[in-house]
C-alpha positions in Angstrom: -34.7 86.5 21.9 -34.6 83.6 19.4 -34.3 80.0 20.7 -32.0 77.7 18.7 -32.7 74.0 18.8 -29.7 71.7 18.4 -30.3 68.2 17.0 -27.9 65.4 17.5 -26.4 64.0 14.3 -27.8 60.7 13.3 -25.5 57.7 13.5 -26.0 55.2 10.7 -25.4 51.6 11.6 -23.8 49.8 8.7 -24.1 46.1 8.7 -20.7 44.5 8.2 -21.0 41.6 5.7 -20.1 38.2 7.2 -16.8 36.8 5.9 -17.3 33.5 4.3 -15.1 30.9 5.9 -14.0 28.0 3.8 -13.9 24.4 4.9 -11.1 22.0 4.1 -11.9 18.9 2.1 -11.6 16.6 5.1 -13.9 18.8 7.2 -16.5 18.9 4.4 -16.2 15.1 4.0 -16.8 14.6 7.7 -19.9 16.8 7.5 -21.2 14.6 4.7 -20.4 11.4 6.5 -22.3 12.7 9.6 -25.4 13.3 7.6 -25.5 9.7 6.3 -27.1 7.1 8.6 -25.4 4.3 6.7 -22.0 5.9 7.0 -22.4 6.6 10.8 -23.7 3.1 11.4 -20.9 1.4 9.6 -18.4 3.7 11.4 -19.9 2.7 14.7 -19.6 -1.0 13.8 -16.0 -0.6 12.7 -15.1 1.2 16.0 -16.8 -1.5 18.0 -14.9 -4.2 16.1 -11.6 -2.4 16.7 -12.4 -2.0 20.4 -13.4 -5.7 20.5 -9.9 -6.6 19.2 -8.0 -4.2 21.4 -9.9 -5.2 24.5 -9.6 -9.0 23.9 -7.4 -9.6 27.0 -9.9 -7.6 29.2 -13.0 -9.3 27.8 -11.5 -12.8 28.1 -10.4 -12.0 31.6 -13.9 -11.0 32.5 -15.2 -14.2 31.0 -12.6 -16.2 32.8 -11.3 -18.0 29.7 -8.3 -17.9 27.3 -8.0 -18.9 23.7 -5.6 -21.8 24.1 -6.9 -23.8 27.1 -8.3 -27.1 26.0 -11.2 -28.9 27.6 -11.3 -32.4 26.3 -12.8 -34.2 29.3 -16.0 -36.2 29.1 -17.8 -33.5 31.1 -17.3 -31.1 28.1 -16.9 -33.2 24.9 -18.9 -36.2 23.8 -16.7 -39.4 23.8 -19.3 -41.8 22.6 -21.8 -40.9 19.9 -19.8 -38.2 18.1 -16.3 -38.1 19.7 -15.1 -34.5 20.1 -18.5 -32.9 19.7 -19.3 -30.5 22.6 -22.1 -31.5 24.9 -25.3 -29.5 24.5 -24.6 -27.3 27.5 -21.2 -26.3 26.0 -22.1 -26.2 22.4 -24.0 -22.9 22.6 -23.6 -19.6 24.6 -23.6 -19.9 28.3 -22.5 -18.0 31.4 -19.3 -19.9 31.5 -18.5 -19.9 27.8 -20.1 -16.9 26.2 -20.1 -18.4 22.7 -19.7 -22.0 23.6 -16.6 -24.2 23.0 -15.1 -25.5 19.8 -15.4 -29.2 18.9 -12.3 -31.4 19.1 -10.3 -29.4 21.6 -13.0 -27.7 23.6 -11.3 -24.2 23.5 -13.5 -21.2 24.2 -14.9 -19.8 21.0 -15.4 -16.2 22.4 -11.7 -16.0 23.4 -10.5 -17.3 20.1 -12.9 -14.9 18.3 -11.6 -11.9 20.2 -7.9 -12.8 19.8 -8.6 -13.8 16.2 -10.0 -10.3 15.6 -6.6 -8.9 16.7 -4.7 -11.1 14.2 -7.1 -10.6 11.3 -7.2 -6.8 11.7 -3.4 -6.6 12.3 -2.7 -8.4 9.1 -5.2 -6.3 7.1 -4.1 -2.9 8.5 -0.3 -3.6 8.1 -0.6 -5.0 4.6 -2.8 -2.1 3.6 -0.2 0.3 5.1 2.5 -1.4 3.0 0.4 -1.2 -0.2 -0.5 2.5 0.5 3.1 3.5 1.1 4.4 1.7 -2.0 1.6 2.8 -4.2 1.6 6.4 -3.2 5.3 6.9 -3.4 5.9 5.0 -6.7 2.7 6.5 -8.3 3.7 10.1 -7.3 7.3 9.6 -8.5 6.1 8.2 -11.8 3.7 11.1 -12.4 6.0 13.8 -11.2 9.3 12.8 -12.8 7.9 11.5 -16.1 10.3 10.2 -18.7 12.3 7.0 -18.0 11.2 6.9 -14.4 7.5 7.0 -15.5 8.2 4.3 -18.1 9.9 1.9 -15.7 7.3 2.3 -12.9 4.4 2.1 -15.4 5.7 -1.1 -16.9 6.2 -2.5 -13.3 2.6 -1.6 -12.5 1.3 -3.3 -15.6 3.4 -6.4 -14.7 1.9 -6.6 -11.2 -1.6 -6.0 -12.4 -1.2 -8.8 -15.0 -0.1 -11.4 -12.5 -2.8 -13.9 -11.3 -2.9 -12.5 -7.8 -4.4 -15.5 -5.9 -2.2 -18.1 -7.5 0.9 -16.1 -6.8 -0.1 -15.5 -3.1 -0.9 -19.2 -2.7 2.4 -20.3 -4.1 4.7 -17.7 -2.6 3.3 -17.6 1.0 4.6 -21.1 2.0 8.0 -20.3 0.4 8.3 -17.0 2.3 7.2 -18.6 5.5 10.0 -21.2 5.2 12.5 -18.4 4.5 11.4 -16.3 7.5 11.9 -19.2 9.9 15.6 -18.8 9.5 15.5 -15.1 10.4 14.9 -13.3 13.7 11.3 -13.0 12.6 10.9 -16.7 12.7 9.8 -16.9 16.4 6.6 -18.3 17.6 3.5 -17.5 15.5 4.9 -14.4 13.9 6.0 -16.1 10.7 2.6 -16.6 9.1 1.5 -13.1 10.2 4.7 -11.5 8.8 4.5 -13.5 5.6 0.9 -12.5 4.9 1.6 -8.8 5.6 4.5 -8.9 3.1 2.7 -10.9 0.4 -0.6 -9.0 0.6 1.1 -5.6 0.9 3.6 -6.2 -1.9 1.0 -7.4 -4.4 -1.6 -4.8 -3.5 0.1 -1.5 -4.4 -0.1 -1.4 -8.2 -3.7 -0.2 -8.7 -3.2 2.7 -6.2 0.0 3.6 -7.9 -1.8 3.9 -11.3 -4.5 6.1 -9.8 -2.0 8.3 -8.0 0.1 8.7 -11.1 -2.9 9.9 -13.0 -3.7 12.4 -10.3 -0.2 13.7 -10.2 0.0 14.2 -13.9 -2.9 16.7 -13.6 -1.4 18.7 -10.8 2.4 18.7 -11.4 2.2 21.8 -13.6 -0.1 23.8 -11.3 1.0 27.2 -9.8 1.8 26.0 -6.3 4.1 23.3 -7.7 5.8 26.0 -9.9 6.1 28.2 -6.8 7.8 25.4 -4.8 10.2 24.9 -7.7 11.0 28.6 -7.9 11.9 28.6 -4.2 14.5 25.9 -4.8 12.8 23.0 -3.2 14.1 19.6 -4.3 12.0 17.3 -6.4 11.5 14.7 -3.6 10.7 17.5 -1.2 8.0 18.7 -3.6 6.6 15.2 -3.9 6.3 14.7 -0.1 5.2 18.2 0.9 3.1 19.3 -2.1 2.2 16.4 -4.4 1.3 13.6 -2.0 -0.9 15.8 0.4 -2.9 16.8 -2.7 -3.7 13.2 -3.5 -4.5 12.2 0.1 -8.2 11.9 -0.7 -7.6 9.3 -3.3 -5.2 7.4 -1.0 -7.7 7.5 1.9 -10.5 6.1 -0.2 -8.2 3.3 -1.5 -7.1 2.5 2.1 -10.6 2.2 3.4 -11.6 -0.1 0.5 -8.4 -2.2 0.8 -8.8 -3.1 4.4 -11.8 -5.3 3.9 -10.2 -6.8 0.9 -7.2 -7.8 2.9 -9.4 -9.1 5.8 -11.1 -11.4 3.2 -7.8 -12.4 1.7 -6.3 -13.4 5.1 -9.4 -15.4 5.9 -9.3 -17.1 2.5 -5.6 -18.0 2.8 -6.0 -19.2 6.4 -9.0 -21.2 5.3 -6.9 -22.8 2.5 -4.2 -23.7 5.0 -1.4 -21.3 3.8 -2.1 -18.5 6.2 -2.4 -18.4 10.0 -2.2 -21.8 11.5 -3.4 -23.4 14.7 -3.0 -22.6 17.6 -2.8 -18.9 16.6 -6.4 -17.8 16.4 -7.8 -15.9 13.4 -11.2 -15.9 11.8 -9.9 -17.7 8.7 -8.2 -20.3 10.8 -11.4 -20.9 12.7 -13.3 -21.4 9.4 -10.5 -23.8 8.4 -10.9 -25.8 11.6 -14.7 -26.0 11.1 -14.2 -27.4 7.6 -11.1 -29.6 8.2 -12.9 -31.9 10.7 -16.3 -31.6 9.0 -17.5 -30.1 12.3 -19.8 -27.7 10.3 -22.1 -30.7 9.8 -22.6 -31.7 13.4 -21.8 -28.3 15.0 -22.8 -25.5 12.6 -22.5 -22.9 15.4 -18.7 -23.3 15.2 -18.8 -22.2 11.6 -21.5 -19.5 12.0 -19.7 -17.5 14.7 -16.5 -16.6 12.8 -18.3 -16.5 9.5 -20.8 -13.9 10.8 -18.0 -11.9 12.4 -16.2 -11.9 9.0 -19.3 -10.9 7.0 -20.2 -8.0 9.4 -16.6 -6.7 9.5 -16.1 -6.7 5.7 -19.6 -5.2 5.1 -19.0 -2.4 7.6 -15.6 -1.5 6.1 -17.0 -1.6 2.6 -19.9 0.6 3.5 -17.6 3.0 5.3 -15.3 3.0 2.3 -18.2 3.8 0.0 -19.2 6.7 2.3 -15.7 8.1 2.4 -15.4 7.9 -1.4 -18.7 9.7 -1.8 -17.8 12.3 0.8 -14.5 13.1 -0.9 -16.0 13.3 -4.3 -15.3 16.9 -5.5 -18.3 16.7 -7.9 -20.7 16.3 -5.0 -22.6 19.3 -3.7 -20.9 21.1 -0.9 -22.8 21.0 2.5 
């Protein structure tokens, strides 16, 4: 009798290759930003500054001060040697006044710095938004439509870029402020804020429009645009749903670089007396107050505080803008 041995069939295990998953441009950019210590540090500083502005009412309530209460008594300000100069115990940081008081009116510097951050950032962000919307829409329209539309918008861009920006802003801001006072916007301290947003935003769109136009010229004949046309999408629909999303990287870089520019512009205009005016706090107005009464000679701390805040803010936004530009660079190596 013969024994038969049955062997089980071998089962081969086949390794399934991993499917490569792509990352979007923004996801790749965020990974690059996270790898940069400078980028993350600048981002952290920007977040802290924004929180400082948003939490101004809370912080000043904890301190127990507000930005408009004056302290002109002889127990706070000197009335003999240098009239209006804070006494030594009120000139510098203390438990009662975290950054001391300002000369002349004795208002709390910390409270005015916090509320000034709100005003300065609000003007910078809103004016940047106005510039970005105008520049993106007009640049995309010029690049996509071409022909007479491109000619008109391009000549308008050249005209705006040829204007002496600072001189125009200095001359037009007081005129616009006087016009706004006769409108519903002319209530309280909103006039200088609205005028700066309109002026800075209206004269800041031309460079972005030129860059966006150049980008759109290179993508308007690509296949996904032709596919949208073949499905019967309108030209404006294609611009807003296909063209503009594909230039969002350029727009984002411009916005991050434009914010510190507008912060500096607001400070410069307020320092020159055509921007935000007392009693509305802003960093530029605080610098103007330190210069107007020559207080920077006898009380340099009053000049150092808003000046340092302005330098740190502009530097942080600039470094973050550089990091965003490098992270969105398609020529950089993918991480």
